[in-house]
C-alpha distance (Angstrom), angle and dihedral (degrees) to the residues before:
residue distance angle dihedral
M1 . . .
L2 3.78 . .
N3 3.78 119.1 .
R4 3.82 104.3 -120.4
S5 3.80 96.1 -179.9
G6 3.77 110.3 114.8
V7 3.82 95.2 0.7
I8 3.79 106.8 149.0
K9 3.81 102.9 -179.7
V10 3.79 141.6 -1.9
Y11 3.81 116.3 -135.8
L12 3.81 119.6 -163.5
A13 3.78 117.0 -156.8
C14 3.80 102.8 -137.0
G15 3.76 118.7 -136.9
S16 3.78 120.8 14.1
T17 3.79 132.9 -39.3
D18 3.79 128.3 -158.0
M19 3.82 102.6 -104.4
R20 3.81 91.2 -155.0
K21 3.79 85.7 78.7
Q22 3.77 114.6 100.4
I23 3.81 131.2 -168.0
D24 3.80 98.5 -56.1
G25 3.81 94.1 44.8
L26 3.79 93.9 48.0
A27 3.82 92.0 44.9
A28 3.82 88.0 52.3
I29 3.83 90.4 53.1
V30 3.81 90.4 50.1
Q31 3.79 92.0 50.0
E32 3.80 103.2 36.5
C33 3.81 105.0 29.1
F34 3.79 100.7 31.9
S35 3.85 98.1 30.5
L36 3.82 89.6 -133.3
D37 3.80 131.1 131.0
P38 3.84 111.6 -106.7
F39 3.84 88.3 -163.1
S40 3.82 92.7 61.4
S41 3.79 124.2 105.1
C42 3.79 92.2 -97.1
L43 3.78 137.1 109.8
F44 3.81 117.5 -122.5
V45 3.79 111.8 -159.4
F46 3.82 125.7 -163.4
C47 3.82 132.0 -176.7
N48 3.81 130.4 -161.6
K49 3.80 128.3 -121.6
N50 3.82 93.7 -98.8
R51 3.82 90.1 49.2
D52 3.80 92.8 -131.8
R53 3.83 98.1 106.6
V54 3.78 132.8 56.5
K55 3.79 129.0 -172.5
I56 3.78 122.7 -164.8
L57 3.80 120.6 -161.6
Q58 3.79 116.1 -156.2
W59 3.82 131.2 173.3
N60 3.81 113.6 -142.6
H61 3.83 116.9 -174.4
N62 3.81 98.8 -73.6
G63 3.78 106.8 9.3
F64 3.78 148.5 15.9
W65 3.77 128.4 -90.7
L66 3.79 116.6 -151.1
H67 3.79 111.9 -163.2
L68 3.81 119.7 -167.3
L69 3.80 127.7 -166.1
R70 3.80 118.4 -174.1
L71 3.79 118.8 -173.1
E72 3.78 116.3 -141.3
K73 3.83 90.7 -159.2
G74 3.78 131.9 12.1
K75 3.79 134.9 21.6
F76 3.78 137.8 -97.0
Q77 3.80 115.9 -109.7
W78 3.78 92.3 -125.9
P79 3.83 127.0 178.9
K80 3.82 107.9 -103.7
E81 3.80 101.0 -157.1
G82 3.82 120.4 128.0
N83 3.81 120.8 -47.5
S84 3.81 94.0 -117.6
H85 3.78 93.0 54.3
T86 3.80 131.3 91.8
I87 3.76 133.1 -169.2
T88 3.78 125.7 -155.3
V89 3.79 117.9 -129.7
G90 3.77 135.2 170.5
Y91 3.78 124.9 -106.2
R92 3.81 88.6 -104.2
E93 3.81 92.2 56.7
L94 3.80 90.4 47.8
N95 3.80 88.7 56.0
W96 3.81 89.3 50.7
L97 3.81 90.3 55.4
L98 3.79 92.8 45.8
D99 3.81 89.1 50.1
G100 3.82 91.2 53.4
L101 3.79 98.5 -101.8
S102 3.78 127.7 128.6
L103 3.78 123.0 -110.5
E104 3.81 87.0 -122.3
Q105 3.80 94.7 50.7
N106 3.78 116.2 133.2
Q107 3.81 98.7 -159.0
A108 3.79 101.7 95.1
H109 3.77 124.1 90.3
K110 3.77 117.6 -111.4
K111 3.78 117.2 -108.7
V112 3.81 111.9 -93.1
T113 3.77 122.1 -154.5
A114 3.79 109.7 -157.4
S115 3.77 124.3 -172.9
A116 3.82 101.2 -178.8
V117 3.77 140.5 22.6
I118 3.78 114.8 -121.0
């Protein structure tokens, strides 16, 4: 499971990414194409052309984690904007995508902040 501690932002790479790329190749995309710091406390999420694989690049103190999720059936509802574009989402929205939901889905409950039990 992903380490959420200290994660500041989640960046989705819109469009498709060549899934043959490993840590160094994905870190280069983050730095050169997106002008972001791959060593920051952020998650960088990439999806393949067929939308059945996702890779998540994460820096953790002294090294990179590379998480891979491959769907056996179905596809991710991935943003299709240009390949050199990212969008920022929350950790909750990332979980929606990983669960097969759209970023625009209206099924989830809104966050409730309670201060007392009735």
